[in-house]
Residue, then its C-alpha position, 0 to 999 in steps of 0.5 A: m805219422s803226424k796225423t796219428i800223433a795228433s789224433c792220439l793227443c786229441a783222444v787223450l785230451l777228450s778222455v781226460d775231460l770226460i773222466a774228470e769230475p768237478a771239484t765241487a761234486d758231492v761224494r755219493d755212497p756208491t751202494m745207494p741207488l741213484g737219486h736216493v734220499a733217506v726218509n723217516a716215518s713222518g716223510a721228512a728227509v733224514q741226515l745220515f751220520t756215520l760213527n767212525s770211532i770213539l776215543i776215551s781217555p781220563q782227560r777227554k771223550l771224542a767221537i769221530i762222526n762223518g770223519k769229523t772229530l767232536r766233543e760232547g756239546q759240539l754241533i756236527p758241521g754241516s748238520a741242521n744243529v745236531k749236537v753231540q749230547r753224550i759220548s760213552a765207550q760204545v755209544v754216541v747220543l745226538q740231539q736235535a731239538e726234541e729228537t734223539l739219535v743213538l749211534r753205536l759202534s759195531p762190535s767188530i770195531l770195539k777194541r779195549h786196551 
């Protein structure tokens, strides 16, 4: 009986150790192939930005990019100096040096009040 309990306890401890991921592990897009890195036409690695939402009121314009709430003129945290240039109802324009990137909301997400 005690051997059964001991073996079950060892099995549980080993399985928890195998399942747990380190806290510093990056979250990977599960739909991307392992080892995938996005590359542009010049062969340089490209950062991926996801436009989650745009919030516009008479007092302010906000864009939620990669889960971070940003205003016009702010740099995207963790990016290589990518700045939010302009926010409109459906589009956010990003600027990095001379390169411009336009993020658009999906028409299915667009809501007007």
